[in-house]
Backbone of each chain as ProteinMPNN parsed JSONL, in Angstrom:
{"seq_chain_A": "DAKTTQPTSMDCAEGRAANLPCNHSTISGNEYVYWYRQIHSQGPQYIIHGLKNNETNEMASLIITEDRKSSTLILPHATLRDTAVYYCIVRANSNDYKLSFGAGTTVTVRA", "coords_chain_A": {"N_chain_A": [[-11.14, -9.231, 7.1], [-8.954, -8.003, 10.181], [-9.935, -5.003, 11.997], [-7.708, -1.946, 12.099], [-6.157, 0.223, 14.199], [-5.389, 3.497, 14.733], [-3.051, 6.309, 15.822], [-3.77, 9.489, 15.269], [-2.02, 11.223, 14.007], [2.118, 11.84, 15.339], [4.589, 13.012, 16.527], [8.639, 13.254, 16.042], [11.582, 13.411, 17.245], [14.254, 13.385, 16.598], [16.77, 11.541, 16.285], [16.367, 9.864, 18.286], [13.886, 6.921, 19.545], [11.385, 5.962, 17.643], [7.331, 5.272, 18.573], [5.691, 3.936, 17.684], [2.181, 3.55, 17.681], [-0.828, 0.445, 17.487], [-3.637, -0.272, 16.936], [-5.752, -3.355, 17.34], [-8.001, -5.234, 17.827], [-9.747, -7.057, 17.036], [-8.146, -9.229, 15.811], [-8.313, -12.278, 14.289], [-6.438, -15.707, 14.673], [-5.293, -16.737, 12.332], [-4.378, -13.923, 10.488], [-1.925, -11.676, 9.749], [0.08, -9.488, 11.339], [1.0, -5.886, 9.69], [3.402, -3.808, 8.568], [3.146, -0.614, 6.898], [5.132, 1.77, 5.12], [4.768, 5.422, 4.137], [6.155, 8.271, 2.333], [6.099, 11.206, 1.315], [4.098, 11.844, -1.825], [5.56, 9.799, -2.603], [4.942, 5.763, -3.532], [3.78, 3.549, -1.53], [5.857, 1.267, 1.148], [6.799, -1.55, 1.384], [7.059, -2.624, 5.735], [7.721, -4.705, 7.35], [6.711, -7.938, 9.282], [4.382, -9.438, 10.995], [3.763, -13.107, 12.745], [2.953, -14.174, 15.773], [4.924, -13.882, 17.201], [7.641, -11.554, 18.019], [9.974, -9.44, 15.911], [12.864, -8.505, 13.762], [14.305, -5.913, 11.574], [16.266, -4.837, 9.296], [15.583, -2.096, 9.205], [13.418, -1.675, 11.461], [12.087, -2.411, 14.437], [9.323, -5.47, 14.905], [6.97, -5.419, 17.629], [4.373, -7.389, 19.106], [2.307, -7.957, 20.927], [1.279, -9.933, 24.118], [-1.656, -11.551, 23.743], [-1.547, -10.384, 20.796], [-4.132, -8.277, 20.424], [-2.995, -5.529, 19.584], [0.454, -4.286, 18.245], [3.992, -2.954, 18.376], [5.626, -0.987, 16.436], [8.691, -0.024, 15.721], [11.252, 2.513, 15.053], [14.396, 2.346, 15.07], [16.541, 4.899, 15.807], [15.609, 7.722, 14.712], [15.002, 9.325, 12.196], [15.246, 12.354, 9.309], [14.348, 11.55, 7.406], [12.612, 9.867, 7.754], [9.366, 11.103, 8.426], [6.878, 10.196, 6.828], [3.501, 8.928, 6.774], [2.503, 6.438, 8.389], [1.463, 3.162, 7.909], [-0.571, 0.318, 10.061], [-1.471, -3.267, 9.502], [-3.681, -5.304, 9.075], [-4.154, -8.432, 8.008], [-5.457, -11.829, 6.055], [-4.255, -14.942, 5.235], [-5.215, -15.686, 3.243], [-6.891, -16.605, 0.236], [-6.712, -14.346, -1.332], [-5.062, -11.363, -2.248], [-5.402, -9.159, -1.018], [-4.363, -5.764, 0.576], [-5.653, -4.01, 3.071], [-5.99, -0.616, 3.334], [-5.691, 2.117, 5.563], [-6.54, 4.786, 7.363], [-3.558, 5.67, 8.399], [-0.695, 7.103, 10.433], [0.639, 9.428, 10.962], [3.529, 10.522, 10.86], [5.801, 12.637, 12.327], [9.295, 13.636, 12.142], [11.305, 15.532, 14.011], [14.509, 18.064, 13.815]], "CA_chain_A": [[-9.689, -9.21, 7.853], [-9.379, -7.176, 10.965], [-9.834, -2.98, 11.869], [-6.772, -1.754, 13.091], [-6.934, 1.366, 15.249], [-4.207, 4.253, 14.991], [-3.458, 7.436, 16.32], [-3.583, 9.961, 13.389], [-0.096, 11.441, 14.25], [2.806, 11.72, 16.279], [6.205, 13.709, 16.465], [9.26, 11.871, 17.905], [12.947, 14.166, 17.696], [15.903, 13.296, 15.168], [17.684, 10.638, 16.819], [14.893, 9.101, 19.483], [13.559, 5.556, 18.829], [10.185, 6.547, 17.63], [7.722, 4.092, 18.64], [4.138, 3.531, 17.166], [0.953, 1.546, 18.819], [-1.494, 0.117, 16.571], [-4.343, -2.169, 17.869], [-6.319, -4.674, 16.459], [-8.375, -6.258, 18.976], [-10.725, -8.501, 16.967], [-7.138, -9.903, 14.885], [-7.871, -13.387, 14.236], [-5.45, -16.445, 14.988], [-4.025, -16.39, 11.326], [-4.41, -13.014, 10.151], [-0.72, -10.781, 9.983], [0.121, -7.702, 11.291], [2.015, -5.817, 8.601], [3.051, -1.971, 8.57], [4.13, -0.049, 5.138], [4.927, 3.11, 5.315], [4.632, 6.097, 2.505], [6.559, 9.142, 1.998], [4.489, 11.793, 0.199], [3.656, 12.452, -3.179], [5.733, 8.375, -3.76], [4.803, 4.889, -3.385], [3.532, 2.996, -0.288], [7.294, 0.821, 0.994], [6.718, -2.636, 2.966], [8.779, -1.684, 6.724], [8.138, -5.695, 8.432], [5.693, -8.011, 9.337], [4.39, -10.749, 11.822], [1.996, -13.189, 12.978], [3.311, -14.076, 16.639], [6.995, -13.0, 17.607], [8.53, -9.991, 17.629], [10.341, -8.986, 14.822], [13.7, -6.866, 13.305], [15.07, -5.934, 10.271], [17.37, -3.437, 9.253], [14.324, -0.891, 8.847], [12.412, -1.69, 12.176], [11.526, -4.005, 15.158], [7.789, -4.897, 15.182], [6.748, -5.975, 18.684], [3.199, -8.408, 19.13], [1.182, -8.157, 22.411], [0.657, -12.014, 23.738], [-2.891, -11.575, 23.195], [-1.862, -10.337, 19.724], [-4.937, -7.542, 20.153], [-2.411, -4.654, 19.864], [1.732, -4.58, 18.833], [4.055, -1.667, 18.556], [6.512, -0.186, 15.327], [9.561, 0.64, 16.722], [11.862, 2.878, 14.529], [15.146, 2.574, 16.624], [17.317, 5.822, 15.807], [14.857, 8.104, 14.028], [15.674, 10.302, 10.682], [14.274, 13.25, 9.229], [13.983, 10.531, 6.6], [11.391, 8.829, 8.225], [9.396, 11.29, 8.069], [6.412, 9.811, 6.242], [2.921, 7.879, 7.167], [2.885, 4.597, 8.79], [0.232, 2.036, 7.958], [-0.951, -0.89, 10.113], [-2.307, -3.752, 8.318], [-4.363, -7.052, 9.552], [-4.837, -9.677, 7.299], [-5.462, -13.567, 6.633], [-3.551, -15.953, 5.102], [-6.897, -16.489, 2.097], [-6.801, -17.018, -1.103], [-6.445, -13.648, -2.193], [-3.514, -10.301, -1.989], [-5.199, -7.828, -0.862], [-4.535, -5.43, 1.477], [-6.251, -3.07, 3.274], [-4.665, 0.854, 4.66], [-6.433, 2.689, 6.258], [-5.57, 6.707, 7.362], [-2.365, 5.635, 8.893], [-0.412, 7.77, 11.334], [1.228, 10.622, 9.839], [4.351, 10.925, 11.885], [7.074, 13.775, 11.721], [10.933, 14.138, 12.928], [11.598, 16.856, 13.624], [15.764, 17.861, 14.455]], "C_chain_A": [[-10.043, -7.817, 8.691], [-8.962, -5.661, 11.181], [-8.516, -2.372, 12.567], [-7.15, -0.325, 13.398], [-5.416, 2.865, 15.28], [-4.349, 5.453, 15.148], [-2.894, 8.149, 14.912], [-2.247, 11.191, 13.191], [0.664, 11.601, 15.624], [4.208, 12.517, 16.062], [7.021, 12.84, 17.269], [10.935, 13.131, 17.387], [13.91, 13.078, 17.104], [17.032, 12.269, 16.614], [17.693, 9.811, 17.741], [14.531, 7.68, 18.342], [11.481, 5.872, 19.182], [8.907, 4.808, 18.211], [6.241, 4.128, 18.938], [2.78, 2.83, 17.279], [0.115, 1.664, 17.047], [-2.21, -1.095, 17.21], [-5.394, -2.587, 16.98], [-6.609, -5.682, 17.426], [-9.253, -7.568, 18.973], [-9.752, -9.328, 15.628], [-7.79, -11.403, 15.256], [-6.571, -14.503, 13.862], [-4.366, -16.819, 13.675], [-3.873, -14.884, 10.152], [-2.845, -11.899, 11.151], [-0.345, -9.766, 10.437], [1.515, -7.077, 10.258], [2.187, -4.689, 8.621], [3.906, -0.901, 7.097], [4.609, 1.262, 5.926], [5.028, 4.936, 3.614], [5.167, 7.804, 3.276], [6.507, 9.881, 0.78], [5.686, 12.441, -0.967], [5.068, 10.756, -3.113], [4.813, 7.514, -3.125], [4.42, 3.831, -1.817], [5.175, 2.219, -0.327], [6.907, -0.127, 2.272], [8.033, -2.39, 3.89], [9.285, -3.53, 7.311], [7.006, -6.291, 8.408], [5.919, -9.145, 10.384], [3.019, -11.869, 12.312], [2.348, -13.008, 14.789], [4.092, -13.604, 17.453], [7.339, -11.968, 17.204], [9.964, -10.002, 16.687], [11.15, -8.16, 14.57], [13.838, -7.155, 12.206], [15.457, -5.064, 10.341], [16.652, -1.912, 9.055], [13.967, -0.517, 10.517], [12.738, -3.467, 13.441], [9.907, -3.451, 15.469], [7.416, -6.262, 16.531], [5.018, -6.086, 19.065], [3.225, -7.914, 20.348], [0.947, -10.228, 22.148], [-0.65, -12.123, 23.571], [-3.281, -11.046, 21.314], [-3.184, -9.045, 19.74], [-4.523, -6.037, 19.647], [0.074, -5.032, 19.238], [1.954, -2.592, 18.292], [4.989, -1.867, 17.05], [7.634, 0.432, 15.859], [11.299, 1.393, 15.322], [13.276, 3.583, 15.332], [15.792, 3.658, 16.81], [16.45, 6.98, 14.095], [14.878, 9.326, 13.188], [14.729, 11.631, 10.212], [13.485, 12.783, 7.926], [12.532, 9.441, 6.221], [10.03, 9.592, 8.507], [7.83, 11.272, 7.207], [4.739, 9.427, 6.777], [3.03, 6.584, 7.083], [1.56, 4.27, 8.74], [0.231, 1.089, 9.069], [-1.988, -1.986, 9.411], [-2.406, -4.639, 8.38], [-4.167, -7.414, 8.685], [-4.014, -10.722, 7.097], [-4.429, -13.598, 5.353], [-4.979, -16.568, 4.318], [-6.252, -16.105, 0.933], [-6.017, -15.62, -2.198], [-5.366, -12.302, -1.53], [-3.784, -8.967, -1.421], [-4.475, -7.239, 0.505], [-4.809, -3.935, 1.712], [-5.392, -1.609, 4.377], [-5.952, 1.993, 3.884], [-6.022, 4.411, 5.518], [-4.338, 6.69, 7.826], [-2.252, 6.483, 10.376], [0.433, 8.564, 11.233], [3.268, 11.117, 11.263], [5.924, 11.443, 11.357], [8.341, 14.22, 13.228], [10.856, 14.877, 12.89], [12.796, 17.711, 13.927], [15.9, 18.424, 15.656]], "O_chain_A": [[-10.825, -6.917, 8.385], [-7.948, -5.15, 10.708], [-8.501, -2.438, 13.796], [-8.17, 0.236, 12.996], [-4.553, 2.772, 16.152], [-5.403, 5.999, 14.821], [-2.141, 7.797, 14.004], [-1.829, 11.771, 12.189], [0.131, 11.536, 16.732], [4.732, 12.281, 14.974], [6.822, 12.147, 18.267], [10.178, 14.082, 17.192], [14.01, 11.913, 17.489], [17.763, 12.61, 17.543], [18.641, 9.111, 18.094], [14.727, 7.454, 17.147], [10.732, 5.945, 20.156], [9.331, 3.653, 18.255], [5.689, 4.288, 20.026], [2.502, 1.675, 16.956], [0.264, 2.371, 16.05], [-1.865, -2.172, 17.696], [-5.731, -2.013, 15.945], [-5.917, -6.626, 17.808], [-9.512, -8.468, 19.772], [-10.303, -9.899, 14.686], [-7.8, -11.73, 16.443], [-5.803, -14.253, 12.933], [-3.167, -17.083, 13.765], [-3.254, -14.978, 9.092], [-2.698, -11.559, 12.325], [-0.506, -8.841, 9.642], [2.624, -7.591, 10.111], [1.12, -4.081, 8.705], [5.055, -0.749, 6.683], [4.427, 1.579, 7.101], [5.363, 5.0, 2.431], [4.753, 8.332, 4.308], [6.737, 9.508, -0.37], [6.802, 12.941, -1.104], [5.639, 10.905, -4.194], [3.976, 7.959, -2.339], [5.439, 3.58, -1.173], [5.84, 2.333, -1.357], [6.752, 0.134, 3.466], [9.202, -2.149, 3.586], [10.435, -3.859, 7.604], [6.092, -5.749, 7.785], [6.986, -9.684, 10.678], [1.808, -11.645, 12.287], [2.096, -11.905, 15.272], [3.792, -12.895, 18.414], [7.315, -11.543, 16.049], [10.92, -10.707, 17.012], [10.849, -7.001, 14.855], [13.636, -8.256, 11.695], [15.231, -4.282, 11.264], [17.225, -0.853, 8.8], [14.145, 0.629, 10.931], [13.177, -4.615, 13.388], [9.368, -2.407, 15.835], [7.533, -7.485, 16.452], [4.39, -5.051, 19.288], [4.264, -7.427, 20.793], [0.734, -11.089, 21.295], [-0.851, -13.22, 23.049], [-4.335, -11.127, 20.685], [-3.232, -8.719, 18.554], [-5.436, -5.284, 19.307], [0.794, -5.835, 19.83], [1.206, -1.648, 18.041], [4.989, -3.007, 16.586], [7.478, 1.481, 16.485], [12.178, 0.629, 14.921], [13.387, 4.665, 15.908], [15.909, 3.869, 18.017], [16.723, 6.906, 12.897], [14.731, 10.398, 13.775], [13.631, 11.854, 10.723], [12.458, 13.273, 7.454], [11.925, 8.813, 5.353], [9.219, 8.762, 8.92], [7.491, 12.405, 6.866], [4.813, 10.033, 7.846], [3.432, 5.816, 6.209], [0.649, 4.857, 9.325], [1.423, 0.833, 9.238], [-3.06, -1.677, 8.89], [-1.517, -5.348, 7.907], [-3.777, -6.459, 8.013], [-2.844, -10.931, 7.417], [-3.961, -12.661, 4.705], [-5.627, -17.561, 4.65], [-5.253, -15.404, 0.775], [-5.275, -15.668, -3.178], [-4.968, -12.376, -0.368], [-3.026, -8.006, -1.29], [-4.068, -7.995, 1.387], [-4.465, -2.968, 1.033], [-4.711, -1.551, 5.402], [-6.548, 2.368, 2.875], [-5.647, 4.95, 4.476], [-3.788, 7.787, 7.726], [-3.146, 6.599, 11.215], [1.446, 8.012, 11.663], [3.627, 11.906, 12.137], [6.758, 11.024, 10.554], [8.342, 14.692, 14.366], [10.371, 15.435, 11.906], [12.285, 18.613, 14.592], [16.954, 18.298, 16.28]]}, "seq_chain_B": "DGGITQSPKYLFRKEGQNVTLSCEQNLNHDAMYWYRQDPGQGLRLIYYSQIVNDFQKGDIAEGYSVSREKKESFPLTVTSAQKNPTAFYLCASSKDRAHYEQYFGPGTRLTVT", "coords_chain_B": {"N_chain_B": [[18.056, -2.493, -11.829], [15.835, -4.179, -10.444], [12.297, -3.322, -10.588], [9.571, -1.686, -10.175], [7.855, 0.114, -12.751], [6.006, 2.846, -13.546], [4.555, 4.877, -15.53], [2.732, 8.165, -17.569], [4.366, 9.815, -14.53], [2.938, 12.271, -14.254], [-0.478, 13.056, -15.522], [-2.5, 14.767, -17.374], [-5.552, 15.227, -18.133], [-9.161, 15.759, -20.747], [-11.853, 16.384, -19.138], [-14.565, 12.822, -19.773], [-13.514, 11.85, -21.787], [-10.905, 8.856, -22.344], [-8.65, 7.853, -20.013], [-5.22, 5.513, -20.303], [-3.45, 4.224, -18.012], [0.176, 3.125, -17.338], [1.541, 0.507, -16.006], [4.735, -1.446, -15.01], [6.422, -4.389, -14.276], [9.722, -6.323, -12.748], [10.094, -8.032, -11.786], [9.708, -10.485, -11.658], [6.919, -11.329, -10.834], [3.469, -12.588, -9.813], [1.642, -11.831, -9.012], [-0.495, -8.636, -9.308], [-1.648, -5.793, -8.325], [-4.178, -2.581, -8.299], [-4.537, 0.993, -7.037], [-5.768, 3.406, -5.448], [-5.631, 6.903, -4.334], [-6.426, 9.216, -2.894], [-6.143, 12.841, -1.517], [-5.489, 13.06, 1.877], [-6.286, 10.193, 2.216], [-7.021, 6.512, 3.045], [-5.172, 4.056, 1.176], [-7.127, 2.287, -1.959], [-8.271, -0.636, -3.009], [-8.971, -0.736, -5.973], [-8.518, -3.358, -9.018], [-7.037, -6.245, -9.199], [-4.783, -8.769, -10.014], [-3.815, -11.898, -10.037], [-2.796, -13.582, -11.101], [-1.439, -13.676, -15.145], [-4.09, -13.058, -17.323], [-5.638, -13.498, -15.652], [-7.647, -11.559, -13.865], [-9.889, -9.993, -11.188], [-12.573, -7.479, -9.66], [-11.879, -4.569, -7.445], [-12.593, -2.847, -4.364], [-13.077, -0.59, -5.16], [-13.981, -0.737, -8.182], [-15.45, 0.642, -10.447], [-16.248, 2.35, -12.81], [-13.862, 1.641, -13.927], [-10.699, -0.295, -16.29], [-8.892, -2.92, -16.575], [-6.089, -4.971, -18.006], [-4.455, -7.627, -18.308], [-2.405, -9.207, -20.487], [0.073, -9.701, -20.218], [2.884, -11.209, -17.903], [4.539, -8.741, -17.141], [3.041, -6.519, -17.777], [-0.26, -4.717, -16.982], [-1.473, -3.019, -17.309], [-3.939, -0.146, -16.237], [-6.903, 1.49, -17.028], [-8.722, 4.362, -17.07], [-12.079, 5.103, -16.948], [-14.376, 7.383, -18.791], [-16.729, 6.975, -17.209], [-15.62, 6.643, -14.651], [-16.543, 9.181, -12.091], [-15.122, 10.75, -10.168], [-12.107, 10.804, -10.89], [-9.987, 12.079, -10.621], [-6.997, 11.857, -8.498], [-4.61, 10.309, -7.453], [-2.904, 7.044, -8.567], [-1.807, 4.31, -7.553], [0.37, 1.808, -8.357], [1.233, -1.476, -7.111], [2.967, -5.088, -6.694], [3.684, -8.781, -6.52], [4.673, -11.42, -5.104], [3.826, -13.781, -5.127], [1.516, -16.096, -3.833], [2.569, -17.196, -0.995], [3.679, -15.093, -0.403], [3.491, -11.927, 1.186], [4.22, -8.982, 1.066], [3.913, -6.264, -0.855], [5.154, -4.414, -3.511], [5.779, -1.319, -4.599], [4.876, 1.336, -6.933], [6.59, 4.4, -8.208], [3.794, 5.949, -8.37], [1.268, 7.8, -10.425], [0.223, 10.533, -10.851], [-3.198, 11.608, -12.04], [-5.058, 13.814, -13.241], [-8.076, 15.617, -14.539], [-10.086, 17.269, -15.748]], "CA_chain_B": [[17.763, -3.054, -10.812], [14.211, -4.649, -10.659], [11.234, -2.57, -9.389], [7.804, -1.057, -10.449], [7.849, 1.439, -13.152], [4.629, 4.167, -13.737], [3.999, 6.634, -16.343], [3.713, 8.866, -16.727], [4.08, 10.473, -13.465], [2.252, 13.612, -13.999], [-1.314, 13.079, -16.415], [-3.892, 15.817, -17.314], [-6.816, 14.926, -19.399], [-10.117, 16.55, -20.347], [-13.287, 15.431, -18.911], [-14.993, 12.574, -20.861], [-11.834, 11.384, -22.584], [-11.098, 7.424, -22.02], [-6.976, 7.86, -20.249], [-4.893, 4.441, -20.059], [-1.539, 4.698, -16.757], [0.741, 2.255, -17.525], [2.605, -0.035, -15.29], [5.65, -2.233, -15.696], [7.404, -4.664, -13.151], [10.085, -6.697, -14.155], [10.224, -8.627, -10.688], [8.825, -11.157, -12.064], [6.077, -11.478, -9.885], [2.747, -13.574, -10.352], [0.785, -10.784, -8.633], [-0.508, -6.885, -9.143], [-2.663, -4.383, -8.186], [-3.286, -0.458, -8.609], [-4.67, 1.483, -5.623], [-6.035, 5.078, -6.195], [-5.269, 7.343, -3.17], [-7.274, 10.67, -2.83], [-5.988, 13.695, -0.4], [-5.426, 12.937, 3.334], [-7.135, 9.711, 2.019], [-5.495, 5.859, 2.888], [-5.481, 3.508, -0.999], [-8.003, 1.872, -1.927], [-8.492, -1.369, -4.297], [-9.345, -1.079, -7.644], [-8.627, -4.02, -9.657], [-5.497, -7.015, -8.923], [-4.166, -10.021, -10.461], [-3.07, -12.931, -9.427], [-1.896, -14.948, -12.934], [-2.116, -13.608, -16.229], [-5.228, -13.182, -18.641], [-6.668, -13.271, -15.225], [-8.03, -10.368, -12.67], [-10.549, -9.107, -10.064], [-12.63, -6.114, -8.9], [-11.253, -4.64, -5.76], [-13.502, -2.37, -3.493], [-13.391, 0.909, -6.099], [-14.243, -1.003, -9.632], [-16.987, 1.01, -11.414], [-15.199, 2.933, -14.474], [-12.211, 1.764, -13.736], [-10.852, -1.696, -16.16], [-7.721, -3.608, -16.52], [-5.735, -6.026, -18.868], [-3.17, -8.795, -17.806], [-1.924, -10.058, -21.137], [1.711, -10.021, -19.701], [2.906, -10.998, -16.214], [5.36, -8.009, -16.525], [2.187, -5.951, -17.434], [-1.102, -4.331, -16.01], [-2.481, -1.208, -17.867], [-5.822, 0.263, -16.453], [-7.662, 2.439, -18.325], [-10.154, 5.321, -16.707], [-12.956, 5.258, -18.325], [-15.069, 8.353, -19.093], [-17.736, 6.476, -16.451], [-15.254, 7.144, -13.334], [-17.275, 9.807, -11.642], [-14.021, 10.808, -10.191], [-11.019, 10.268, -11.32], [-8.871, 13.223, -10.247], [-6.308, 11.294, -7.771], [-3.098, 10.014, -7.224], [-2.886, 5.917, -8.532], [-0.754, 3.617, -7.348], [0.996, -0.366, -8.764], [2.218, -2.421, -6.596], [2.603, -5.852, -7.604], [3.765, -9.58, -4.785], [6.012, -11.894, -6.169], [2.929, -15.094, -4.506], [0.379, -16.035, -2.441], [3.165, -17.223, 0.487], [4.528, -13.016, -0.167], [2.51, -10.663, 1.526], [4.916, -7.789, 0.836], [3.376, -5.639, -1.748], [6.257, -3.6, -4.102], [4.84, -0.504, -4.781], [5.445, 1.816, -7.578], [6.758, 5.755, -8.048], [2.408, 6.143, -8.411], [0.409, 8.198, -11.414], [-0.523, 11.164, -10.494], [-4.431, 11.514, -13.157], [-6.081, 15.5, -13.478], [-9.043, 15.559, -15.208], [-11.055, 18.771, -15.979]], "C_chain_B": [[16.825, -3.477, -11.358], [13.25, -3.686, -9.647], [9.699, -2.519, -10.323], [8.199, -0.218, -11.212], [7.056, 2.229, -13.401], [4.744, 5.349, -14.192], [2.551, 6.477, -16.688], [4.002, 9.481, -15.572], [3.52, 11.603, -12.907], [1.02, 13.555, -15.221], [-2.56, 13.759, -16.375], [-4.818, 15.642, -18.572], [-7.819, 15.895, -19.361], [-11.178, 15.691, -19.727], [-14.162, 14.975, -19.74], [-13.896, 11.746, -21.727], [-11.389, 9.188, -21.597], [-8.393, 7.72, -21.39], [-5.871, 6.081, -19.572], [-2.749, 4.984, -18.806], [-1.251, 2.911, -16.608], [0.985, 1.665, -16.438], [2.834, -1.442, -15.572], [6.2, -2.538, -14.81], [8.456, -6.273, -14.101], [11.162, -7.546, -12.439], [10.068, -10.254, -10.596], [7.447, -12.008, -10.983], [4.931, -11.903, -10.201], [1.24, -12.443, -10.222], [0.79, -9.336, -8.477], [-1.928, -6.676, -9.397], [-2.243, -3.013, -8.575], [-5.14, -0.062, -7.22], [-5.184, 2.79, -5.888], [-6.432, 5.518, -4.23], [-5.58, 9.358, -3.742], [-6.453, 11.358, -1.754], [-6.058, 13.278, 0.69], [-6.109, 11.76, 3.236], [-5.857, 7.935, 2.535], [-5.91, 5.298, 0.936], [-6.552, 2.321, -0.882], [-8.324, 1.283, -3.474], [-8.81, -0.977, -5.316], [-9.111, -2.197, -8.597], [-6.923, -5.305, -9.073], [-5.836, -7.983, -9.682], [-3.918, -10.537, -10.308], [-1.985, -13.997, -10.602], [-2.303, -13.615, -14.306], [-3.283, -13.94, -16.978], [-6.558, -13.91, -17.01], [-7.267, -12.035, -13.665], [-9.125, -10.17, -12.273], [-10.777, -8.064, -9.621], [-12.265, -6.083, -7.224], [-12.424, -3.971, -5.87], [-14.11, -1.179, -4.636], [-13.324, 0.715, -7.527], [-14.904, 0.242, -10.291], [-15.695, 1.775, -11.772], [-14.565, 2.899, -14.684], [-12.396, 0.293, -15.03], [-9.512, -1.762, -16.239], [-7.477, -4.712, -17.418], [-4.525, -6.567, -18.125], [-2.79, -10.156, -19.027], [-0.814, -10.358, -20.94], [1.903, -10.268, -18.59], [3.258, -9.987, -16.135], [4.482, -6.495, -16.755], [0.82, -5.477, -16.905], [-1.603, -3.073, -16.333], [-3.467, -0.755, -16.886], [-6.023, 1.392, -17.414], [-8.89, 3.428, -17.815], [-11.304, 5.709, -17.386], [-13.587, 6.817, -17.291], [-16.181, 8.239, -17.855], [-17.886, 6.976, -14.956], [-15.663, 8.782, -13.223], [-16.528, 10.541, -11.452], [-12.719, 10.662, -9.82], [-9.999, 11.13, -11.113], [-7.934, 12.417, -8.929], [-5.126, 11.023, -8.014], [-2.494, 8.119, -7.55], [-1.438, 5.473, -8.806], [-0.429, 2.123, -7.69], [1.261, -0.545, -7.648], [1.961, -3.891, -6.955], [3.298, -7.118, -5.614], [4.253, -10.811, -5.838], [3.94, -13.78, -6.139], [1.851, -15.476, -4.124], [0.858, -16.528, -0.626], [3.968, -15.876, 0.377], [3.935, -12.356, -0.165], [2.969, -9.708, 0.947], [4.683, -7.806, -0.411], [5.337, -4.753, -2.331], [5.587, -2.997, -5.051], [5.748, 0.327, -6.585], [6.1, 3.495, -7.466], [5.174, 6.545, -7.86], [2.684, 7.662, -10.152], [-0.392, 9.274, -10.491], [-2.037, 11.885, -11.869], [-4.377, 13.606, -12.418], [-6.951, 15.752, -14.316], [-10.009, 17.261, -15.218], [-11.584, 19.094, -16.403]], "O_chain_B": [[16.672, -3.352, -12.573], [13.378, -3.41, -8.454], [9.076, -3.381, -10.942], [9.033, 0.521, -10.69], [7.901, 3.013, -13.834], [4.94, 6.447, -13.671], [1.669, 5.641, -16.489], [3.347, 10.449, -15.958], [3.487, 11.971, -11.732], [1.497, 14.107, -16.212], [-3.495, 13.507, -15.615], [-4.632, 15.952, -19.749], [-7.827, 16.768, -18.493], [-11.276, 14.47, -19.849], [-14.747, 15.756, -20.49], [-14.304, 10.704, -22.239], [-11.696, 8.703, -20.508], [-7.373, 7.729, -22.078], [-5.977, 5.726, -18.398], [-1.688, 5.601, -18.907], [-1.884, 1.962, -16.147], [0.591, 2.372, -15.511], [2.087, -2.316, -16.01], [6.698, -1.643, -14.127], [8.274, -6.903, -15.142], [12.365, -7.56, -12.179], [10.283, -11.0, -9.64], [7.363, -13.181, -10.621], [4.919, -11.689, -11.413], [0.258, -12.303, -10.951], [1.634, -8.727, -7.819], [-2.838, -7.06, -10.133], [-1.203, -2.442, -8.904], [-6.174, -0.631, -6.87], [-4.748, 3.204, -6.963], [-7.047, 4.934, -3.338], [-5.131, 10.2, -4.519], [-5.964, 10.568, -0.947], [-7.207, 12.84, 0.736], [-6.897, 11.747, 4.181], [-4.627, 7.91, 2.489], [-6.518, 5.807, -0.005], [-6.739, 1.605, 0.101], [-8.523, 1.875, -4.535], [-9.756, -0.969, -4.528], [-9.895, -1.873, -9.489], [-5.894, -4.811, -8.613], [-6.995, -8.162, -10.056], [-2.784, -10.099, -10.115], [-0.982, -14.706, -10.689], [-3.274, -12.859, -14.294], [-3.471, -15.119, -17.275], [-7.656, -14.459, -17.097], [-6.918, -12.215, -12.498], [-9.823, -10.106, -13.284], [-9.868, -7.38, -9.15], [-12.297, -6.887, -6.292], [-13.222, -4.091, -6.799], [-15.297, -0.962, -4.877], [-12.808, 1.578, -8.237], [-13.917, 0.783, -10.789], [-14.577, 1.815, -11.259], [-14.046, 3.661, -15.499], [-13.48, -0.283, -15.115], [-8.863, -0.745, -15.997], [-8.424, -5.447, -17.7], [-3.766, -5.888, -17.433], [-2.807, -11.374, -18.849], [-0.457, -11.407, -21.475], [1.161, -9.636, -17.839], [2.731, -9.449, -15.161], [4.881, -5.467, -16.209], [0.696, -6.178, -15.901], [-2.089, -2.243, -15.565], [-4.119, -1.799, -16.852], [-5.355, 1.935, -18.294], [-10.021, 3.177, -18.232], [-11.391, 6.552, -18.278], [-13.475, 7.207, -16.129], [-16.592, 9.32, -17.433], [-18.826, 7.371, -14.266], [-15.24, 9.586, -14.052], [-16.608, 11.462, -12.265], [-12.28, 10.443, -8.691], [-8.928, 10.738, -11.575], [-8.728, 12.531, -7.996], [-4.571, 11.619, -8.937], [-1.617, 7.779, -6.756], [-0.504, 5.79, -9.542], [-1.138, 1.27, -7.155], [1.61, 0.462, -7.033], [0.878, -4.133, -7.487], [3.37, -6.781, -4.432], [4.139, -10.927, -7.058], [3.376, -14.387, -7.05], [1.054, -14.547, -4.258], [0.222, -16.425, 0.423], [4.91, -15.688, 1.148], [3.528, -11.852, -1.212], [2.198, -9.284, 0.085], [4.953, -8.741, -1.165], [6.345, -4.638, -1.633], [4.988, -3.499, -6.001], [6.786, -0.034, -7.138], [6.04, 3.848, -6.288], [5.177, 7.636, -7.288], [3.692, 8.162, -10.65], [-1.298, 9.048, -9.69], [-1.594, 12.756, -12.618], [-3.828, 14.222, -11.504], [-6.395, 16.365, -15.227], [-10.321, 18.031, -14.309], [-11.96, 20.24, -16.156]]}, "name": "protein", "num_of_chains": 2, "seq": "DAKTTQPTSMDCAEGRAANLPCNHSTISGNEYVYWYRQIHSQGPQYIIHGLKNNETNEMASLIITEDRKSSTLILPHATLRDTAVYYCIVRANSNDYKLSFGAGTTVTVRADGGITQSPKYLFRKEGQNVTLSCEQNLNHDAMYWYRQDPGQGLRLIYYSQIVNDFQKGDIAEGYSVSREKKESFPLTVTSAQKNPTAFYLCASSKDRAHYEQYFGPGTRLTVT"}
């Protein structure tokens, strides 16, 4: 699976959009981009995933560049409850189900 | 409510003792996983199971064992051979090969002294 690079941390003001970048320059054609988040002392929570097209659900939007070498997770109106570690994961449609979690981005939403 | 339960939330053991962590899911998922998380670190895969009576080692399986006798249960045993067992342990499940979203339990924080 391709490696991802995320900033270590970022701050966001409550009510504003939070844009979380992820670089995955070695991604291959059959690899999906997944985003999870982990609130302190809880299990990770699935947010969204995509292959080529931009995706949106009730939690967030995922923007994938045309060359697929990077992506951005957008939390449209950040709240204090969005404070968490956000993980960008790239994974292929392979025979196993492993997700490789790196260190992620620690997002702190401030009032 | 459907979901994944892990018990207990906190567990304390003496060094040299084996300990078994419980993981149960009522989501009817085929695949189940165990991850370990150390302070300030990401998750590392210990074992995973794609179907009943089958499981594979993950990246850090040494000192751990699992069983998958029932679809809904995937217990993890931390043996005395695990050199640094103190950690936060997370269990997850996913529906099948076509569904890559993994759903996580609340975790068990194991402290071995």
